[in-house]
C-alpha positions in Angstrom: 21.4 -43.3 4.2 23.2 -43.7 0.9 25.9 -41.2 0.0 24.4 -38.6 -2.4 27.6 -37.0 -3.7 30.7 -38.9 -4.9 33.7 -38.5 -2.6 35.6 -36.6 -5.4 33.1 -33.8 -4.9 35.0 -32.7 -1.9 38.2 -32.3 -3.9 36.3 -30.5 -6.7 34.8 -28.1 -4.1 38.2 -27.3 -2.6 39.8 -26.8 -6.0 36.9 -24.5 -7.1 37.1 -22.4 -4.0 40.8 -22.0 -4.1 40.7 -21.4 -7.8 38.1 -18.7 -7.4 40.3 -16.9 -4.8 43.3 -17.1 -7.0 41.4 -15.7 -10.0 40.1 -12.8 -7.8 43.6 -12.0 -6.6 45.1 -12.2 -10.1 42.3 -9.9 -11.5 42.9 -7.4 -8.6 46.7 -7.4 -9.4 46.0 -6.9 -13.1 43.5 -4.2 -12.5 45.9 -2.4 -10.2 48.7 -2.6 -12.7 46.4 -1.4 -15.5 45.3 1.6 -13.4 48.9 2.7 -13.0 49.9 1.9 -16.5 50.6 4.6 -19.1 47.7 3.2 -21.1 45.3 4.5 -18.4 47.3 7.5 -16.9 48.6 8.7 -20.4 52.0 9.4 -18.8 54.4 10.0 -21.6 51.8 10.0 -24.3 51.9 13.3 -26.4 48.4 14.8 -27.0 47.5 16.0 -30.5 46.3 19.6 -30.6 44.6 21.8 -33.2 48.0 23.4 -33.6 51.2 21.5 -32.7 52.3 24.0 -30.2 55.9 23.3 -29.0 56.8 24.2 -25.5 60.4 23.1 -26.3 60.6 25.9 -29.0 58.7 28.6 -27.1 60.0 28.0 -23.6 63.3 26.1 -24.1 64.3 27.8 -27.3 63.0 31.4 -27.2 62.8 31.6 -23.4 59.1 32.7 -23.0 58.1 32.7 -19.3 55.2 30.5 -18.3 53.3 33.5 -17.1 53.2 35.2 -20.5 50.7 32.7 -21.7 49.3 31.3 -18.4 48.5 34.7 -17.0 46.3 33.8 -14.0 48.6 31.0 -12.6 49.8 33.2 -9.7 46.4 34.6 -8.8 43.7 32.1 -9.6 42.8 28.4 -9.3 43.3 27.9 -13.0 46.5 28.7 -14.9 44.5 29.9 -17.9 44.8 29.1 -21.5 46.1 31.9 -23.6 43.6 33.6 -26.0 44.5 33.7 -29.7 45.5 37.4 -29.3 48.4 36.3 -27.2 49.6 34.0 -30.1 49.1 36.8 -32.6 51.2 39.2 -30.7 54.2 37.5 -32.2 52.7 35.7 -35.2 51.4 38.8 -36.9 55.0 39.2 -38.0 56.6 35.8 -37.4 55.5 32.9 -39.5 52.6 35.0 -40.5 51.8 33.0 -43.6 52.6 29.5 -42.3 50.0 26.9 -43.2 50.7 25.3 -39.9 49.3 28.4 -38.1 46.3 28.9 -40.3 44.0 27.6 -37.4 45.4 30.4 -35.2 44.8 33.1 -37.9 41.3 31.8 -38.6 40.5 31.9 -34.8 41.7 35.5 -34.7 39.7 36.5 -37.8 36.5 34.8 -36.7 36.8 35.4 -32.9 36.2 31.7 -32.3 38.5 30.2 -29.7 40.7 27.3 -30.6 39.7 24.1 -28.8 42.8 22.9 -27.0 42.9 19.4 -25.6 43.7 19.4 -21.9 46.6 17.3 -20.9 46.4 17.7 -17.1 42.7 17.2 -16.7 41.6 16.4 -13.1 38.2 14.8 -12.4 35.3 17.2 -11.6 35.3 16.1 -8.0 38.9 17.3 -7.4 39.6 20.9 -6.4 43.1 22.2 -7.3 44.3 25.8 -6.9 47.4 26.8 -8.9 47.9 30.0 -7.1 48.3 28.5 -3.6 50.8 26.0 -4.9 52.8 28.7 -6.6 52.8 30.8 -3.4 54.0 27.8 -1.3 57.0 27.1 -3.6 55.8 24.3 -5.8 57.6 24.5 -9.2 55.8 24.1 -12.5 58.1 21.3 -13.4 57.3 19.4 -10.2 53.8 18.6 -11.6 54.1 19.2 -15.3 57.6 18.0 -15.9 60.3 19.7 -18.1 57.9 21.3 -20.5 60.8 23.2 -22.0 61.9 19.9 -23.5 58.5 18.8 -24.9 57.8 19.3 -28.6 54.3 18.3 -27.8 52.8 18.3 -24.3 52.4 15.1 -22.3 51.9 14.1 -18.7 54.9 13.1 -16.6 52.9 12.3 -13.5 49.8 10.0 -13.0 47.8 12.7 -11.1 46.5 9.9 -8.9 45.5 10.8 -5.3 48.4 8.9 -3.9 50.8 11.0 -5.9 49.3 14.2 -4.5 49.2 12.9 -1.0 52.9 12.1 -1.1 53.7 15.8 -1.6 51.1 16.9 0.9 52.6 14.6 3.6 56.2 15.4 2.8 56.2 18.9 1.3 59.8 19.5 2.3 61.0 17.1 -0.4 59.5 19.2 -3.2 59.5 22.9 -2.3 61.8 25.4 -3.9 62.3 29.1 -3.5 59.5 31.2 -4.9 61.8 32.9 -7.4 62.6 29.5 -8.9 59.0 28.3 -9.3 59.0 29.1 -13.0 62.6 28.1 -13.6 62.4 24.9 -15.7 66.0 23.8 -15.2 66.2 24.4 -11.4 67.9 21.4 -9.7 67.3 20.7 -6.0 70.4 21.1 -3.9 72.2 18.3 -2.1 70.6 19.4 1.1 67.0 19.6 -0.3 65.5 18.4 3.0 67.2 21.2 4.9 66.1 23.7 2.3 62.6 22.3 2.1 62.3 22.2 5.9 63.2 25.9 6.1 60.8 26.8 3.3 58.0 24.9 5.0 58.5 27.2 8.0 59.1 30.4 5.9 56.1 29.8 3.6 53.8 28.6 6.4 53.2 25.2 4.7 50.9 22.8 6.4 50.7 19.1 5.8 47.1 19.1 4.6 45.7 15.6 4.1 42.1 16.0 5.0 39.6 14.8 2.4 37.9 18.2 2.3 41.1 19.9 1.1 40.7 18.6 -2.4 37.1 17.1 -2.4 34.8 20.0 -1.7 
């Protein structure tokens, strides 16, 4: 029986198969890198807001405590976004005619809330409770970064599941005393593992890695 395919077809087939495998591997590597890049995660990218609220000024400069604006952070799943009334408590007298703050005054006059752009926005299929993390000794800066140094808010963490799991698996590396949870400039001691291990026991912290903990 005469040969149907030229002998070079074997070489072509091998090159095609190996080439396809290499292309798939390269695409997977590129996709993984893209998923972790700041382009996708928005880490380090300031978010524009209807009013350029500066945490650096209000927290770092004036020294306003996180809980003054985020009133429900200790008791509820959501930290809470402050109503316009909270802003106007000060800005009735301070910068009361500033053009920059006109959206705040208009919101107060019309009783229509400002539409703030969420920076730390988890997917709908993820459950996160601020209050339990506060009670267990997880500091604001651990997840949100040094907001007292941010003129505009940006992410400092990817919020990927692997990042959350690292803390859930090794909580002793991240815990701090409860009275330091809202202290932005708190620095872990040299014996953080010893402190964290003690806090894990004192605060009854469990290494919760079951899917149902966050995906309910």
